[in-house]
MITORKE-452076 format. One record per atom (N, C-alpha, C, O): residue number from 0; atom name; residue in three letters; x, y, z. Coordinates in Angstrom, 3 decimals. Layout:
N
ATOM  torvo  vextor  domar         X         Y         Z
ATOM    NUM      CA    ALA         X         Y         Z
...
***
This chain:
103
ATOM  torvo  vextor  domar         X         Y         Z
ATOM      0       N    MET    92.897    90.062    93.152
ATOM      0      CA    MET    93.301    89.810    91.797
ATOM      0       C    MET    92.887    88.493    91.040
ATOM      0       O    MET    92.882    87.458    91.706
ATOM      1       N    ASP    92.720    88.465    90.398
ATOM      1      CA    ASP    92.378    86.609    89.823
ATOM      1       C    ASP    93.295    86.671    88.446
ATOM      1       O    ASP    93.992    87.626    88.106
ATOM      2       N    ARG    93.124    85.409    87.729
ATOM      2      CA    ARG    93.683    85.276    86.439
ATOM      2       C    ARG    94.095    85.956    85.492
ATOM      2       O    ARG    95.146    86.252    84.923
ATOM      3       N    GLY    92.743    86.184    85.442
ATOM      3      CA    GLY    92.597    87.169    84.001
ATOM      3       C    GLY    92.525    88.842    84.035
ATOM      3       O    GLY    91.981    89.606    83.237
ATOM      4       N    ASP    93.298    89.132    85.288
ATOM      4      CA    ASP    93.352    90.336    85.943
ATOM      4       C    ASP    94.650    91.299    85.111
ATOM      4       O    ASP    94.619    90.681    84.047
ATOM      5       N    VAL    95.405    92.044    84.963
ATOM      5      CA    VAL    96.129    93.021    84.597
ATOM      5       C    VAL    97.122    93.801    85.545
ATOM      5       O    VAL    96.824    94.960    85.834
ATOM      6       N    LEU    98.122    93.324    85.979
ATOM      6      CA    LEU    98.348    93.988    86.999
ATOM      6       C    LEU    99.301    95.325    86.910
ATOM      6       O    LEU   100.440    94.966    87.212
ATOM      7       N    ILE    99.273    96.511    86.657
ATOM      7      CA    ILE   100.092    97.434    86.174
ATOM      7       C    ILE   101.045    97.994    87.019
ATOM      7       O    ILE   100.573    98.755    87.864
ATOM      8       N    ALA   102.626    97.787    87.041
ATOM      8      CA    ALA   103.413    98.032    88.121
ATOM      8       C    ALA   104.166    99.266    87.401
ATOM      8       O    ALA   104.283    99.293    86.176
ATOM      9       N    ILE   104.594   100.134    88.115
ATOM      9      CA    ILE   105.630   101.532    88.280
ATOM      9       C    ILE   106.517   101.689    88.949
ATOM      9       O    ILE   106.325   101.984    90.129
ATOM     10       N    ASP   107.887   101.540    88.408
ATOM     10      CA    ASP   108.974   101.267    89.403
ATOM     10       C    ASP   109.971   102.481    88.845
ATOM     10       O    ASP   110.212   102.698    87.658
ATOM     11       N    PHE   110.334   102.999    89.644
ATOM     11      CA    PHE   111.984   103.668    88.875
ATOM     11       C    PHE   113.128   103.536    89.508
ATOM     11       O    PHE   114.056   103.092    88.831
ATOM     12       N    LEU   113.406   103.880    90.990
ATOM     12      CA    LEU   114.678   103.616    91.918
ATOM     12       C    LEU   114.440   102.241    92.613
ATOM     12       O    LEU   115.152   101.288    92.298
ATOM     13       N    GLU   113.574   102.125    93.440
ATOM     13      CA    GLU   113.571   100.928    94.261
ATOM     13       C    GLU   111.996   100.379    93.959
ATOM     13       O    GLU   111.186   100.996    93.267
ATOM     14       N    VAL   111.782    99.293    94.521
ATOM     14      CA    VAL   110.121    98.966    94.594
ATOM     14       C    VAL   109.953    98.552    95.558
ATOM     14       O    VAL   110.688    97.664    95.990
ATOM     15       N    PRO   108.992    99.007    96.209
ATOM     15      CA    PRO   108.130    99.046    97.389
ATOM     15       C    PRO   107.981    97.638    98.071
ATOM     15       O    PRO   108.340    96.803    97.241
ATOM     16       N    ARG   107.700    97.194    98.930
ATOM     16      CA    ARG   107.497    96.245    99.305
ATOM     16       C    ARG   105.963    95.457    98.668
ATOM     16       O    ARG   105.730    94.342    98.201
ATOM     17       N    GLU   105.202    96.564    98.909
ATOM     17      CA    GLU   104.090    96.233    98.542
ATOM     17       C    GLU   103.880    95.847    96.962
ATOM     17       O    GLU   102.974    95.156    96.494
ATOM     18       N    VAL   104.830    96.402    96.354
ATOM     18      CA    VAL   104.736    96.463    94.970
ATOM     18       C    VAL   105.598    95.318    94.485
ATOM     18       O    VAL   105.443    94.918    93.331
ATOM     19       N    GLN   106.834    94.550    95.581
ATOM     19      CA    GLN   107.005    93.312    95.647
ATOM     19       C    GLN   106.141    92.284    95.595
ATOM     19       O    GLN   106.198    91.398    94.742
ATOM     20       N    THR   105.016    92.375    96.806
ATOM     20      CA    THR   104.173    91.620    97.034
ATOM     20       C    THR   103.203    91.271    96.025
ATOM     20       O    THR   102.943    90.108    95.714
ATOM     21       N    ALA   102.600    92.438    95.451
ATOM     21      CA    ALA   101.546    92.354    94.095
ATOM     21       C    ALA   102.456    91.675    92.864
ATOM     21       O    ALA   101.903    91.014    91.985
ATOM     22       N    LEU   103.722    91.869    92.879
ATOM     22      CA    LEU   104.230    91.124    91.673
ATOM     22       C    LEU   104.392    89.361    91.813
ATOM     22       O    LEU   104.300    88.585    90.863
ATOM     23       N    GLN   104.585    89.081    92.865
ATOM     23      CA    GLN   105.082    87.828    93.181
ATOM     23       C    GLN   103.376    87.076    93.388
ATOM     23       O    GLN   103.307    85.867    93.164
ATOM     24       N    HIS   102.309    87.682    93.729
ATOM     24      CA    HIS   101.209    87.198    93.884
ATOM     24       C    HIS   100.677    87.035    92.685
ATOM     24       O    HIS    99.967    86.086    92.354
ATOM     25       N    ALA   101.116    88.270    91.767
ATOM     25      CA    ALA   100.272    87.904    90.309
ATOM     25       C    ALA   100.744    86.825    89.203
ATOM     25       O    ALA   100.118    86.159    88.378
ATOM     26       N    LYS   102.101    86.931    89.531
ATOM     26      CA    LYS   103.145    85.477    89.050
ATOM     26       C    LYS   102.075    84.104    89.648
ATOM     26       O    LYS   101.506    83.128    89.158
ATOM     27       N    LYS   102.173    84.501    90.482
ATOM     27      CA    LYS   101.553    83.267    91.184
ATOM     27       C    LYS   100.187    82.560    90.907
ATOM     27       O    LYS    99.830    81.385    90.987
ATOM     28       N    ILE    99.562    83.712    90.553
ATOM     28      CA    ILE    98.153    82.764    90.048
ATOM     28       C    ILE    98.000    83.225    88.175
ATOM     28       O    ILE    97.041    83.040    87.426
ATOM     29       N    GLY    99.139    83.762    87.933
ATOM     29      CA    GLY    99.368    83.789    86.313
ATOM     29       C    GLY    98.417    84.898    85.445
ATOM     29       O    GLY    97.703    84.889    84.443
ATOM     30       N    ALA    98.796    85.698    86.306
ATOM     30      CA    ALA    97.846    87.246    86.039
ATOM     30       C    ALA    99.127    87.955    85.394
ATOM     30       O    ALA   100.288    87.915    85.802
ATOM     31       N    THR    98.446    88.813    83.939
ATOM     31      CA    THR    99.407    89.528    83.010
ATOM     31       C    THR    99.882    90.580    84.130
ATOM     31       O    THR    99.332    90.938    85.171
ATOM     32       N    ILE   101.267    90.995    83.461
ATOM     32      CA    ILE   101.997    92.008    84.427
ATOM     32       C    ILE   102.028    93.035    83.297
ATOM     32       O    ILE   102.031    92.752    82.099
ATOM     33       N    LEU   102.044    93.920    83.676
ATOM     33      CA    LEU   102.591    95.282    82.717
ATOM     33       C    LEU   103.197    95.999    83.575
ATOM     33       O    LEU   102.666    96.336    84.633
ATOM     34       N    GLY   104.669    96.402    83.151
ATOM     34      CA    GLY   105.603    97.377    83.809
ATOM     34       C    GLY   106.165    98.404    83.185
ATOM     34       O    GLY   106.950    98.390    82.237
ATOM     35       N    ILE   105.756    99.214    83.721
ATOM     35      CA    ILE   106.544   100.576    83.618
ATOM     35       C    ILE   107.634   101.655    84.337
ATOM     35       O    ILE   107.472   102.521    85.196
ATOM     36       N    THR   108.827   101.193    83.577
ATOM     36      CA    THR   109.961   101.435    84.029
ATOM     36       C    THR   110.838   102.133    83.168
ATOM     36       O    THR   110.548   102.475    82.021
ATOM     37       N    ASP   112.075   102.369    83.822
ATOM     37      CA    ASP   113.486   103.040    82.865
ATOM     37       C    ASP   114.244   102.100    82.553
ATOM     37       O    ASP   114.804   102.257    81.468
ATOM     38       N    PHE   114.502   101.057    83.170
ATOM     38      CA    PHE   115.529   100.251    82.767
ATOM     38       C    PHE   115.171    98.690    82.744
ATOM     38       O    PHE   114.290    98.220    83.464
ATOM     39       N    PRO   115.640    98.223    82.196
ATOM     39      CA    PRO   115.236    96.455    81.703
ATOM     39       C    PRO   115.695    95.661    82.655
ATOM     39       O    PRO   115.236    94.520    82.599
ATOM     40       N    THR   116.618    95.921    83.711
ATOM     40      CA    THR   117.286    95.061    84.843
ATOM     40       C    THR   116.450    95.472    85.599
ATOM     40       O    THR   116.631    94.867    86.656
ATOM     41       N    SER   115.333    96.391    85.734
ATOM     41      CA    SER   114.390    96.543    87.328
ATOM     41       C    SER   113.724    95.009    87.595
ATOM     41       O    SER   113.637    94.035    86.848
ATOM     42       N    PRO   113.413    95.168    88.610
ATOM     42      CA    PRO   113.048    94.048    89.086
ATOM     42       C    PRO   111.118    94.015    88.634
ATOM     42       O    PRO   110.341    93.063    88.558
ATOM     43       N    ILE   110.977    95.021    88.488
ATOM     43      CA    ILE   109.435    95.228    87.435
ATOM     43       C    ILE   109.728    94.995    85.816
ATOM     43       O    ILE   108.828    94.721    85.023
ATOM     44       N    ALA   111.127    95.145    85.447
ATOM     44      CA    ALA   111.072    94.852    83.959
ATOM     44       C    ALA   110.890    93.143    84.151
ATOM     44       O    ALA   110.046    92.447    83.587
ATOM     45       N    ARG   111.822    92.743    85.010
ATOM     45      CA    ARG   112.135    91.221    84.941
ATOM     45       C    ARG   111.002    90.517    85.186
ATOM     45       O    ARG   110.916    89.452    84.575
ATOM     46       N    ALA   110.094    90.817    85.920
ATOM     46      CA    ALA   108.914    90.357    86.111
ATOM     46       C    ALA   107.677    90.303    85.608
ATOM     46       O    ALA   106.779    89.554    85.991
ATOM     47       N    ALA   107.610    91.376    84.448
ATOM     47      CA    ALA   106.678    91.876    83.673
ATOM     47       C    ALA   106.378    91.149    82.362
ATOM     47       O    ALA   107.252    91.219    81.498
ATOM     48       N    ASN   105.392    90.539    82.122
ATOM     48      CA    ASN   105.175    89.992    80.658
ATOM     48       C    ASN   105.069    90.801    79.486
ATOM     48       O    ASN   105.144    90.334    78.350
ATOM     49       N    VAL   104.855    92.292    79.811
ATOM     49      CA    VAL   105.215    93.295    78.594
ATOM     49       C    VAL   105.591    94.448    79.557
ATOM     49       O    VAL   105.095    94.670    80.662
ATOM     50       N    CYS   106.694    95.227    78.834
ATOM     50      CA    CYS   107.097    96.238    79.771
ATOM     50       C    CYS   107.428    97.519    78.925
ATOM     50       O    CYS   107.953    97.458    77.814
ATOM     51       N    LEU   107.086    98.635    79.528
ATOM     51      CA    LEU   106.951    99.768    78.668
ATOM     51       C    LEU   108.285   100.602    79.243
ATOM     51       O    LEU   108.615   100.515    80.426
ATOM     52       N    TYR   108.755   101.131    78.614
ATOM     52      CA    TYR   110.079   102.098    79.248
ATOM     52       C    TYR   109.941   103.582    78.419
ATOM     52       O    TYR   109.833   104.042    77.283
ATOM     53       N    ALA   110.071   104.191    80.617
ATOM     53      CA    ALA   109.816   105.436    80.283
ATOM     53       C    ALA   111.148   106.278    80.879
ATOM     53       O    ALA   111.364   106.375    82.087
ATOM     54       N    LYS   111.929   106.819    79.933
ATOM     54      CA    LYS   113.220   107.395    80.624
ATOM     54       C    LYS   112.492   108.612    81.495
ATOM     54       O    LYS   111.339   109.022    81.364
ATOM     55       N    ARG   113.497   109.055    82.407
ATOM     55      CA    ARG   113.201   110.076    83.683
ATOM     55       C    ARG   114.314   111.007    83.687
ATOM     55       O    ARG   114.273   111.957    84.469
ATOM     56       N    GLY   115.908   110.753    82.432
ATOM     56      CA    GLY   116.832   111.269    82.775
ATOM     56       C    GLY   117.776   111.030    83.877
ATOM     56       O    GLY   117.215   110.214    84.609
ATOM     57       N    LEU   118.810   111.300    84.316
ATOM     57      CA    LEU   119.699   110.732    85.080
ATOM     57       C    LEU   119.061   110.886    86.620
ATOM     57       O    LEU   118.403   111.797    87.122
ATOM     58       N    HIS   119.573   109.510    87.198
ATOM     58      CA    HIS   118.809   109.673    88.640
ATOM     58       C    HIS   119.551   110.736    89.345
ATOM     58       O    HIS   118.989   111.117    90.373
ATOM     59       N    THR   120.671   111.314    89.057
ATOM     59      CA    THR   121.208   111.995    89.935
ATOM     59       C    THR   120.887   113.794    89.823
ATOM     59       O    THR   120.984   114.740    90.604
ATOM     60       N    THR   120.495   113.624    88.500
ATOM     60      CA    THR   119.764   115.264    88.175
ATOM     60       C    THR   118.355   115.293    87.947
ATOM     60       O    THR   117.605   114.783    88.779
ATOM     61       N    VAL   117.795   115.972    86.645
ATOM     61      CA    VAL   116.062   115.619    86.607
ATOM     61       C    VAL   115.800   114.651    86.378
ATOM     61       O    VAL   116.480   113.940    85.639
ATOM     62       N    ASN   114.476   114.206    87.062
ATOM     62      CA    ASN   113.882   113.266    87.336
ATOM     62       C    ASN   112.509   113.753    87.072
ATOM     62       O    ASN   111.960   114.290    88.035
ATOM     63       N    SER   111.806   113.673    85.910
ATOM     63      CA    SER   110.592   114.009    85.305
ATOM     63       C    SER   109.845   112.658    85.269
ATOM     63       O    SER   110.322   111.745    84.595
ATOM     64       N    LEU   108.663   112.478    85.979
ATOM     64      CA    LEU   107.639   111.906    85.878
ATOM     64       C    LEU   106.781   111.852    84.676
ATOM     64       O    LEU   105.962   110.947    84.513
ATOM     65       N    THR   106.976   112.894    83.765
ATOM     65      CA    THR   105.727   113.363    82.360
ATOM     65       C    THR   105.770   112.003    81.596
ATOM     65       O    THR   104.713   111.454    81.284
ATOM     66       N    PRO   107.057   111.417    81.271
ATOM     66      CA    PRO   107.028   110.241    80.255
ATOM     66       C    PRO   105.895   109.374    80.854
ATOM     66       O    PRO   104.927   109.125    80.136
ATOM     67       N    ALA   105.957   108.795    82.390
ATOM     67      CA    ALA   105.694   107.512    82.522
ATOM     67       C    ALA   104.118   107.897    82.927
ATOM     67       O    ALA   103.188   107.103    82.787
ATOM     68       N    PHE   103.997   109.063    83.379
ATOM     68      CA    PHE   102.101   109.751    83.430
ATOM     68       C    PHE   101.773   109.807    82.189
ATOM     68       O    PHE   100.621   109.446    81.948
ATOM     69       N    SER   102.490   110.184    81.207
ATOM     69      CA    SER   101.671   109.820    79.488
ATOM     69       C    SER   100.999   108.827    79.437
ATOM     69       O    SER    99.780   108.679    79.352
ATOM     70       N    LEU   102.390   107.642    79.527
ATOM     70      CA    LEU   102.299   106.069    79.520
ATOM     70       C    LEU   100.781   105.836    79.631
ATOM     70       O    LEU    99.990   105.544    78.735
ATOM     71       N    VAL   100.513   106.080    81.250
ATOM     71      CA    VAL    99.477   105.624    82.065
ATOM     71       C    VAL    98.605   106.403    81.570
ATOM     71       O    VAL    97.672   105.655    81.282
ATOM     72       N    ASN    98.278   107.629    81.242
ATOM     72      CA    ASN    97.337   108.280    80.420
ATOM     72       C    ASN    96.727   107.670    79.203
ATOM     72       O    ASN    95.507   107.666    79.036
ATOM     73       N    ALA    97.335   107.300    78.589
ATOM     73      CA    ALA    97.610   106.738    76.916
ATOM     73       C    ALA    96.518   105.696    77.263
ATOM     73       O    ALA    95.360   105.729    76.846
ATOM     74       N    LEU    97.139   104.620    78.217
ATOM     74      CA    LEU    96.304   102.916    78.502
ATOM     74       C    LEU    94.916   103.594    79.138
ATOM     74       O    LEU    93.800   103.326    78.692
ATOM     75       N    ALA    95.122   104.392    80.103
ATOM     75      CA    ALA    93.971   104.663    80.389
ATOM     75       C    ALA    92.591   105.300    79.429
ATOM     75       O    ALA    91.416   105.003    79.647
ATOM     76       N    ILE    93.045   106.170    78.416
ATOM     76      CA    ILE    92.059   105.931    77.401
ATOM     76       C    ILE    92.025   105.082    76.500
ATOM     76       O    ILE    90.946   104.886    75.941
ATOM     77       N    ALA    93.170   104.352    76.110
ATOM     77      CA    ALA    92.794   103.019    75.176
ATOM     77       C    ALA    92.034   102.104    75.855
ATOM     77       O    ALA    91.302   101.424    75.136
ATOM     78       N    VAL    91.983   101.819    77.439
ATOM     78      CA    VAL    91.306   100.986    77.777
ATOM     78       C    VAL    89.875   101.405    78.141
ATOM     78       O    VAL    89.139   100.477    78.475
ATOM     79       N    GLY    89.476   102.351    78.135
ATOM     79      CA    GLY    88.145   103.505    78.037
ATOM     79       C    GLY    87.501   103.449    76.851
ATOM     79       O    GLY    86.285   103.271    76.781
ATOM     80       N    TRP    88.343   103.611    75.723
ATOM     80      CA    TRP    87.446   103.631    74.539
ATOM     80       C    TRP    87.015   101.796    74.046
ATOM     80       O    TRP    86.003   101.309    73.544
ATOM     81       N    ALA    88.193   101.262    74.439
ATOM     81      CA    ALA    87.821    99.879    74.219
ATOM     81       C    ALA    86.014    98.990    75.244
ATOM     81       O    ALA    85.069    98.284    74.892
ATOM     82       N    LYS    86.367    99.481    76.209
ATOM     82      CA    LYS    85.198    98.936    77.559
ATOM     82       C    LYS    83.831   100.498    77.424
ATOM     82       O    LYS    83.298   101.039    78.393
ATOM     83       N    LYS    83.598   100.863    75.901
ATOM     83      CA    LYS    82.589   102.021    76.195
ATOM     83       C    LYS    81.805   102.072    77.290
ATOM     83       O    LYS    81.919   102.829    78.254
ATOM     84       N    ALA    80.795   101.012    77.048
ATOM     84      CA    ALA    80.338   100.955    77.997
ATOM     84       C    ALA    80.354   100.596    79.419
ATOM     84       O    ALA    79.384   100.700    80.170
ATOM     85       N    ASP    81.214   100.280    79.656
ATOM     85      CA    ASP    81.369   100.044    81.319
ATOM     85       C    ASP    82.144   101.320    81.646
ATOM     85       O    ASP    81.857   101.978    82.646
ATOM     86       N    SER    83.100   101.667    80.831
ATOM     86      CA    SER    83.412   103.414    81.574
ATOM     86       C    SER    82.534   104.280    81.464
ATOM     86       O    SER    82.676   105.177    82.296
ATOM     87       N    ILE    81.575   104.419    80.711
ATOM     87      CA    ILE    80.066   105.478    80.983
ATOM     87       C    ILE    79.630   105.047    82.254
ATOM     87       O    ILE    79.375   105.849    83.152
ATOM     88       N    LYS    79.539   103.926    82.368
ATOM     88      CA    LYS    78.962   103.414    83.740
ATOM     88       C    LYS    79.283   103.767    84.989
ATOM     88       O    LYS    78.545   104.170    85.889
ATOM     89       N    ALA    80.955   103.505    84.976
ATOM     89      CA    ALA    81.670   104.275    86.176
ATOM     89       C    ALA    81.899   105.145    85.860
ATOM     89       O    ALA    82.965   105.382    86.429
ATOM     90       N    LEU    81.706   105.791    85.388
ATOM     90      CA    LEU    81.834   107.428    85.323
ATOM     90       C    LEU    80.720   108.024    85.845
ATOM     90       O    LEU    80.749   108.835    86.771
ATOM     91       N    SER    79.593   107.591    85.195
ATOM     91      CA    SER    77.953   107.899    85.988
ATOM     91       C    SER    78.187   107.331    87.524
ATOM     91       O    SER    78.000   108.136    88.437
ATOM     92       N    ASP    78.470   106.374    87.756
ATOM     92      CA    ASP    78.476   105.852    89.207
ATOM     92       C    ASP    79.614   106.941    89.762
ATOM     92       O    ASP    79.471   107.235    90.949
ATOM     93       N    LEU    80.323   107.348    89.317
ATOM     93      CA    LEU    81.372   108.290    90.137
ATOM     93       C    LEU    80.822   109.356    90.547
ATOM     93       O    LEU    80.987   109.987    91.591
ATOM     94       N    ASP    79.721   109.638    89.098
ATOM     94      CA    ASP    79.219   111.261    89.444
ATOM     94       C    ASP    78.340   110.852    90.146
ATOM     94       O    ASP    78.490   111.399    91.239
ATOM     95       N    ARG    77.387   110.116    90.168
ATOM     95      CA    ARG    76.491   110.002    91.597
ATOM     95       C    ARG    77.160   109.760    92.795
ATOM     95       O    ARG    76.465   109.929    93.797
ATOM     96       N    LEU    78.238   109.435    92.964
ATOM     96      CA    LEU    78.825   109.199    94.412
ATOM     96       C    LEU    79.275   110.385    94.932
ATOM     96       O    LEU    79.503   110.478    96.138
ATOM     97       N    LEU    79.476   111.563    93.964
ATOM     97      CA    LEU    80.419   112.879    94.632
ATOM     97       C    LEU    79.298   113.597    94.601
ATOM     97       O    LEU    79.401   114.590    95.321
ATOM     98       N    GLU    77.884   113.469    93.860
ATOM     98      CA    GLU    76.959   113.838    94.197
ATOM     98       C    GLU    76.258   113.840    95.548
ATOM     98       O    GLU    75.797   114.827    96.121
ATOM     99       N    GLU    76.251   112.449    96.006
ATOM     99      CA    GLU    75.614   112.006    97.212
ATOM     99       C    GLU    77.040   112.856    98.682
ATOM     99       O    GLU    76.667   113.502    99.662
ATOM    100       N    GLN    78.089   112.641    98.442
ATOM    100      CA    GLN    78.626   113.086    99.091
ATOM    100       C    GLN    78.869   114.930    99.247
ATOM    100       O    GLN    79.510   115.481   100.142
ATOM    101       N    GLY    78.141   115.612    98.087
ATOM    101      CA    GLY    78.074   116.976    98.350
ATOM    101       C    GLY    79.214   117.590    97.562
ATOM    101       O    GLY    79.407   118.744    97.945
ATOM    102       N    HIS    80.147   117.165    96.462
ATOM    102      CA    HIS    80.950   117.537    96.092
ATOM    102       C    HIS    80.505   118.183    94.657
ATOM    102       O    HIS    81.340   118.740    93.945
***
């Protein structure tokens, strides 16, 4: 990770140690942190430069990840659209790799 990178961190109940380490490193080097969580008091919300909130329902009943994954999908489409040439090359590279592996 470099200063110009963006870390996208997703958390809903407990932040795994690996994610906490990534957050600390991103903060240390000055990388941007985009958080996706359901509460402003979560560690990811507190660490993030920008935070998107996706409610999952009560933690004791229905917990759907659909809102969070809809945000991730929208972000991926927006980045792909903004970086068309890079996206097309990455998809072409992936297709070539899959063909080489017989998939």
